[in-house]
Structures are given as structure tokens and as C-alpha cells.
C-alpha positions, 0 to 999 in steps of 0.5 A: 544464487544471490543474484537469483534471490535478489531478482525474485525479491525485486519481482515480488516488490514490482508485483506489489507496487503494480497492485497498489499502482491502480488508483482504486486499490491505492485508495483502498489501502489508504482507507484500510490504513486509516482504519488500522488495526481493526479494519473495515467490512466490505460494505463500509469500504464500498460505501466510503469509496463508491466502488461497485461490489464486483469491482471492489471484490476484484481489487480486494482479491488483487491486494490480498493475492499480493499480501497487501491486505489481510482478511478475517471472518467475523460472524457473517462479515469479512473484515479487511485490514492493511498488511502493515508488515508488507507495506513496511517492507515496500517502504524499506526497499525504497528507502534502501535504494534511494537513501542508503545505497545511492544517497539520491535522497537525504533521509531527512528530506523524506521526513520533512516531505511526509510531514507536509500536507499533500496540497502544499507539496503539489503547489511546490511542484507547479 
């Protein structure tokens, strides 16, 4: 029974990673995190990212179906927020696999990586 529950859990994580694996959806999550905790209305997301309305609707539905974003109605507007609990759960999953069980990455290395600007990390790769 434990193996089955673990497999279901991994499947849930895989589905969530797949949802944020598309570049537009990852940009949406980043934008919603920057607007946390209030969130953003659909029009603001569309204006900021330049994604056509029908395409944006598809991406938001995918993120909502995987419980990565939440939606609430405020008057005539739909407000979207990042589901930080679900995102924390994904990070904890990765952390447990790479830093506690297998020790593939030292935990201190994660902290230093997250503090370095993206551009400097990319220069180090080249």
C-alpha cells in the first residue's frame, strides 16, 4: 500500500511540474508570486505578459487544475494568486530527494544559488 501511495504522490508532482514546465505558465507563476498575496486580475496578467486572452485562459485553467494557482471572484473580476502551499510542497519534494536522501546537493549550496542573480549563474555555466 505504501508503494502505491508513493507512486500516486510522485504522479501528482510530475503533473504539477509538467504544468509549470511550459514557459508561459512558468512566467504566469512568477508574475503571480511577485503579486503575492493579493494576486492579479486576468487583464493585468495579460497586459504584463502579452499573452492572448484565449491562450491565457488555457494556461490559467491548466495551473488551476493542478492546484498551482487559486482564483477568487471580486465583483466582476477574477483574481488569480499563486498557491504557495502547493509550490512549497514541490520544493520540499525536490529538497528531500536531492539534499536529504541522496545528498546530491549540499543544502548550503541551494541557499547560495538562490541568492545569486540569474545572469551570474548563467555566466558560470558557459
